[in-house]
N, C-alpha and C positions, 0 to 999 in steps of 0.2 A: 421429507428434509429441505430446509430452507435452502431456496438458490444461492450458488457459489459468487457472488456478485463481486466484482471487482473491486482490490483493496483501495481506500481512499486515503486519509493524511498516514504518514507514517508516526506513531503515537511514540513505541519504544523498540530496541532494539536489540540481540544480544548476541554475541561474536564469541568461538570458542573455538580454540586452535590447538590442533594437532601436530607435532612434529611425526615428521618420517621415522626418526627413533622411537617416539613413545608406541606408533602403528606396530612398529616390527617386536618390541617390547610386551606388547599384549595380545602380540597373536593373531589381529584384525586386519592388520596394513599391510594391502596390496596394492597401495599408491603407486603411478605410473610411477617410471622411472627417473622422468625429468622433473620431478615434480618435488617438494621439500615439506611441503606443508599441507594439512587438512583443512576447513576450515569448515564450520557448521553454526550455520547463521538462525536464530527464529525471529519472528520478527512481528510487531502487533499493529494494526493501521485501524482505522476508523472503517466503517462500510453503510451505505446508504442501503435501509430497509428496500422491501419489494412490497410491503403492504401491514397493515397493523397488525397480523398474526405474527407476521415474522420477528419475532425475538434479538436477532440477530446483529448488533450493534456494531461489531467486534471482528478482527478479522485474524487469525492466528495463522499464521505461513512456517515452512522450514524449509531451509535451502543447504545443500554439504554439496562439497566442490573441494578441486585442489587448486593449489596453487604453486608456478614455478620458483616466487623468488620471495622477500620482502617487499616488494613491490607492490602487490597483493593488487591485480590488475581485474580482478575476474570478482573479489568485493567493491573496487573502485568502480566499477560500471553497476554491479547489485544495488547499493547504495544512489547511486543516481538514480535507479530507477524505481525504484523504493522511496526516494524521497518525493520526486515526483512533484508535482506542482507545489509541493512546500518552497521549491529551489528558487520558486521566482514571484513567490509572496512578499510585496512592498514594490515589486517592479510593476512602471506603468501603465505596461502592455498587457498584463494578467489583470490589473488589481484596482485599476482605474476605474471612475464610472463607468458607468452603463448606460446604455439610453434611456433608463427609465429612471436613470437620478440616486440609485440607489448609492448610498455611502461605501465604501471598500469593507470588507470583512476585518472583525477585530483577529489580531493576529495572534495565532493558533500559538499552544507551549511549547514549551522548548521538548526535543525528541528525547528521551534519559537511552542512555546507552551504556552497556555494560561491554567489557569486556574481559574472556576467561582464559584458561590455557588446562591443559591438561596433566601438564607437569607443572615441578616446585622447578626454581634457577636458583643459583648462588653466584658465585665467582669462577671465571672460566676457571678449566682444568690446569691451562699452564702454570697457575698461580702469581701469574702478573698483577691482579686484580682488579680484571677488567671485566665486565659483565657477561656472563655466559652469551650463548647464542640462540637460547631459549629465552632469556631476558632481553635482547635487542631486536629481537623478532616482535616481543608482547608491545614493548614502545613504538616500535615503527606503526604496527599494528594500532596501534591504542591513537597514534599520531595522523593516522588516515582518519580512522572515527571521527576524532575530533572535527577534523579542516573539512571533514563533507556532511558533517547533520549539525543544523540551526539549532543547539542544546548545548555547548561549552565540552568540557574534559569529559571523554565517560568515566564510569567509575571499574576498575583494573580491582579486579580478585583472584592472588594466585597463591594459594590454590583454591579451584570455588570455594570451598568449605564447605561444614555440613549444613543441608543432608546429600550434596552433591560431591562425596567425597570417594566413590565406587559407584560403578553401575550398577550394580545391584538394589544400592539405597536411594539411585539418583531416579531409575525405573519406577520405585515403589512410590515413590513424593510424587513424581509428575501424574500416576496413572490416578493418585487420590485427588490432584490439585485442580488436574484437567475434568476431570467428573464434573469439579466445581463450576467450572467457568463456561464449561462447553454445554454441562445436560442442567445445573442448578439444582435445585430442591427435586428428589423424583416424582413427588407427586404433580409437577407444573411441570415435567419434561414430556415432550412430547412426539418422541421416539427422533427429533433430529440430532441433537445431543448426544445420542450411542450412533449415531450413524456417521458424528465426526472424529468420535472418540475410534471407531475402526477404521476412519478413513488417515487417519495421523497414526496410527498400529502400524498400518498396509506401506505407507510411506517412510515408515523407520524403519525398516527392518532388516536393513539391509547396515548398517552403521547403530544401531540403537544406542549403543552407550554417550556416544558424543551427541546423537542429536536430543536424550535425555536432558544431559546437562545444559546444555545452549537455552533447551526451553523452562527448566528447572529454576535458570539464575531468572529471569523473566518472570516465572511465576509468582519466587518467590523476593524477588527484591523492588521490583515494579510495586511503588505505592498505590499506582492507579488502579493496581486489579485486586487491591483490598479493601476497595469498596463496593456496597453491598449491592448494588447496581450493576457489577459485574458480572454475577451469578447465574448463569444460564445464557449470557448477553453475547458468546459468541462464535463463530462460526470458524472450523477448520479446512483451511485452502492449502493443498502440497504447491511449495513451491517448485516452480521448473526455471531453472537459471539457460537453460534451451531455448524459452520460449520468446525470446528478444533479441534482437542482434544487441550485442555489446558495445556500448560505447560511453568513455567515461569523460572528464568533463575536458580533459586536454583535446582528446579530440572531437569534442561537439565547438571547439573554444576556435580550432583550428579550421575549421569546416565554415565559420560564422552562422552556428546552427541558430542561434538567437542572438537578438541585437541586445547591444549593452543599454540599461535603466536610459528612460527618456534624460531624466532627470544629469545626467552623466553626458549630453550632449548624442547620446545616440541615435542612428537613423533607421529607422523601421526598416526599411528599404533594404538597406545594406545587409541580410541576413537573409537563409532560406524560410524561417518562419517568417518574417517582414513579406517575403511575395507571396508565401502560399497564402495567410492568413488575408480571407474574404470572408470572414466568421460574422452572422445576423446576431447570433444571442450573446455575441460579445464575451464577457467573461468566462460560462459555461463550454461555450465553440474554441474561447482560444484555449482555455485548461486541457478542453479534450486536443487539439494540435497541438500544446505542448508534449502529451503527453505521448503521445503518437510520435511525434517528432524524438521525443528524446530516449526511450526504446523501440522500435519498426520493430512489429511480430514477425516471425521467420513461421507462424503457424499455418499454414493455408486452409486450417479450418476456420482461421478467421481473415485471412486474406481474403479469399476468392467471395464469399460473403461480401464483404466491402466495396469488390471492384464490381461484382452483380448490382451493388443498389446503385453505384455512381449510373453504370451503363443506363441501369432504366431511368436513369433520373436525364439523363442526358438524352437519352436517344429512344424513351418509346414515347408516342404522344400523350400515354396518360401519366406516364413518368414523370413529362415537363410542365405538365399542368401542376401536379404536384410539387415538385421542386419550386414553383412560382408562386402558387401560394403561400409554402410555407417559408418562404424569403423573404415577400412583401408581406405577410403577416401575421403570420401563425407563430411564428419562432422567437420573431421581433420585438415581442407585445410579452414576453414571458419573463417572467423574474428569475432573478438566479436560483435555482431550484435542490442546488445542490450546499451552497451557503442557506438559505432556507430551513432546509430538513437537518442541518447542523446547528441551527438555534433551538429545533425544538426539540432534537435528541438532545441536546444536553454538551458540559463539557467531561472532561475525565474522572470528576468528581459530580458526576450528576445532576450538577445544576443546570437549568435551562435559563438562556441568555434572549427569550423572545418579547417584545414589546407588542403593545397595542397593532405598532405599526407592521408589524408580522405576522401579526394573527389577518389584519388586512389584506396582506399582499396574501397568503394563504384560502383567504379569501375569494378572491379574486381568481387566483388558477384554478382554483375548484371550480368555481361556478362560472368562467370565460376562456383561461387560458389552456386550459385541458379540451374541452367542448371545442374549440376553435381549433385546436392541432389535430382531435381525431377527425373533424371534417376536412384538415387540410389532407391528411392523411387517407382519407375514404371518403374521396367524391360520393358516391353512390346512396352513402347517410347509415350505410349496415352498424359501423362503430358506433354512429350515435346513438342507434338502437340500443347495445350493447350497453353504452355505459349509462342510459336510462333504465336500463332493468335493472343494474347491477344496484344503483344509486334507491332505485326503489325498495329493490331488497334488504340494503341497508338501513335504510329507516327501518324497515321495516322489525 
């Protein structure tokens, strides 16, 4: 099974709204007493492949949670996390020229967003001509999505339409389409796609109907998912809303988490990010730091290894030598690997954007950058021997 790498840039998202009234009417609602809505989110993001044999260029994730009111605070925090580094594109701190003089990456395409609802809506039952509560909630939801995503107004469809008009039809449609995007042609699937299908079924077992509809809208209406190169090119990763501290944009601005853009007169040191930014690899390091600050992990399985690595680099004699080698040479000489990989992977339509310059950067990375990085991380030289052996095996 392909490794479940962290999602990269958000490409499309589908938000499905269910009210407490609807949950009670279908007999599946055990919503908390203080919650008025249930939201189900399906998101599609890019993904950095771990090796040439790793076919998964994209990640599908699903989330489900309750909202107390139509301010949709949990969704706001989730969108802030999903947008991640894209929220900083065009910002001097993240996208300026790095030490190697590489030009900023081209702007990413707009995020395609969809908002759908489990119920039809009309006029208020009071007969005063005002939109009913469901319509007001959908309009508020669409407004929030539009304000948080750099893609313009979302596509609103109420009801979701064929073949997502009921749970059974939605399940049948999603099962067929997921097999296409996760497994691809049956003669090419290496078993990873089947594992992803099982992971999806396990993750949606609690309220499958809403998850199928949210995912179905994405599979049906996202134009880029109809491209041939998307077949078998996706991994499924269950989304966990509680794996990160929820921090919406208002909270981030209140504590000066990030500086305003330099072009607007911002001071890098007038923010938490500016104080902590001592990154050497410039774009890659700043994106990672920004990602960790936007949504800090609350998972001990993630936090403890990070702390162990910091302790090793700061206190262990061998670790301090490794840190010095990384800081002074190995990391500083690396190109923007994430952007370079994106050039070769292509955009949503499958068109690659690499030039001769990028091929040369990839050659330097393979011939010099990676060996130097291995030497810095492994002064004893065992890593270099393993790298040379792998090269020899690949050439054979």
